[in-house]
C-alpha positions as CSV (number, residue, x, y, z in Angstrom):
1,M,-8.7,-12.5,-10.3
2,L,-5.4,-12.0,-8.7
3,H,-4.6,-9.3,-11.0
4,T,-7.9,-7.2,-10.6
5,A,-7.4,-7.5,-7.0
6,Q,-4.1,-6.1,-7.0
7,R,-5.3,-3.2,-9.4
8,T,-8.0,-2.8,-6.6
9,W,-5.3,-2.9,-3.9
10,I,-3.0,-0.2,-5.8
11,K,-6.1,2.3,-5.9
12,C,-6.8,1.8,-2.3
13,R,-3.0,2.1,-1.1
14,D,-2.8,5.6,-3.1
15,Q,-5.7,6.7,-1.8
16,A,-5.1,6.0,1.9
17,C,-1.5,7.4,1.4
18,L,-3.1,10.6,0.0
19,A,-5.0,10.8,3.1
20,E,-2.2,10.3,5.3
21,I,-0.2,13.2,3.6
22,T,-2.7,15.8,4.1
23,I,-1.4,16.4,7.7
24,A,1.7,17.8,6.1
25,R,-0.6,19.8,3.9
26,G,2.4,20.7,1.4
27,G,5.2,20.8,3.8
28,S,8.6,19.8,3.0
29,I,7.9,16.5,5.0
30,Q,4.9,15.3,2.7
31,P,6.7,13.5,0.6
32,L,8.8,11.5,3.2
33,I,5.3,10.7,4.6
34,Q,4.2,9.5,1.6
35,Y,7.0,7.3,0.8
36,I,7.0,5.8,4.2
37,C,3.4,5.1,3.8
38,L,3.6,3.4,0.4
39,E,6.6,1.2,1.9
40,R,4.3,0.2,4.8
41,L,1.4,-0.7,2.7
42,A,3.7,-2.7,0.3
43,L,5.4,-4.5,2.9
44,N,2.0,-5.3,4.3
45,R,0.6,-6.5,1.2
46,I,3.6,-8.7,0.5
47,E,2.8,-10.5,3.9
48,D,-0.5,-11.0,2.4
49,L,0.4,-12.3,-0.9
50,E,2.8,-14.6,0.7
51,F,-0.2,-15.9,2.8
52,F,-2.1,-16.4,0.1
53,R,0.5,-18.3,-1.8
54,D,1.0,-20.5,1.3
55,L,-2.6,-21.7,0.9
56,I,-2.6,-22.4,-2.7
57,E,1.0,-24.3,-2.3
58,P,1.2,-27.9,-0.9
């Protein structure tokens, strides 16, 4: 179940970052915006997974 959730999250993350980079519209800062987005969402996901881990571990 966790693998399916993670795969779904990756698709959502990618779409969210694509939406964010549209503000740059192909400009030279577009890759930076994308990497910042990916990092921010990954760090948030780590927090979510750690919270989940803490719920299931005694």
